[in-house]
N, C-alpha and C positions, 0 to 999 in steps of 0.2 A: 472522421479523419481516418485515412488508411495508413498503412505502415510506412509508405514512402513519404507521406506528408509529415508524419511524426519524426522520422529520421531527419528530414530536411530541417524541421523546426529545431530539433535538438542540435544539429550541426551548426545552425546559425547562432543558437544560444551559446554553444561552446566557443565559437569564434568571437562573439561579442564579449563574453566574460574573459576569454583569453586575451583579447586586445587590451582590456583594462589591466589585466595581470601583467602583460608585457610592458605596458606604459609605466606601471608603478615599480617594475623591476622584480616582481614576484615570480615570473616565469620567463622562459626564453621563447622565441618564435618557433623553434624546433619542437619544443614541448607542446605548444598549442597545435601545431600542424599534426603532430602525432595523435593527439586526442581527437582531433576533428576528422581523422581518416575514417573512411566508411567501415573498415573491418574493426577498428577499435571502438567506434561508436556502436556497432552492432553488439559487441561484447559487453560494453557498458550498459546499454539498454536491456540486454538479456539478463545480465546480473542483477540490475535494479528490479526487473520484473520478477525474478525468482525470489529476491529478498522481500518484496511486497507480498507475494503469494505466501511465503513462509510466515511472515508476521500476521497476515490476515488469518491463516490457518490456526495459529496459536491463539489468537484473540477469540476466534469463534469456538474453540474447544475449551474455553474456560467454563466453569459451571453456569454462569449467567447466560452465556452464549448458547450452551446446549439447551437450557430450559427455554430460552426465547425461541430457538428453532423448533422445539417440540410444541410450544404454545401456538405457533403459526399453522400447525397441522389442523385441518378441518375436523378430523375425527377425534381430536383431543378437546374435551369439554372443560376440564379443570385439572390444575396441577397444584398439589400441596407441597410447600417447601418451607424451609426455615425462614424466619422473619427477614434476615439480612438478604437472603437470596430472592425472596419475594419482592422486596423493595428494589432490588437491582434490576428486575425485569419489568419493563413497562408494558404489561399486558393484564387485562382484566381476568384472564384465565388463571393466572398464577396467584394463589391465595396462601397466606401464612398458615402453617399447620398449628393447630391449637391443642 
């Protein structure tokens, strides 16, 4: 999918969900129209993408993520780590320190 297709799908989803919200009295038609505007949709998708990237970055920088990244390197043959960390990383290269 390219960017235009993603934006079109997101706009249709907003209009669909917005129609349900309007019919139940949770939102007005003006609010739904505002959210489905191309400029607002671009801002929402951009903000969501930035949030996903930030969460992914934090997740990968946790100790188990760093060790897992190191274990994927071909030049690394073995990693010694504490038992809990070795258990958290699904790699044969990561062994508990004895």
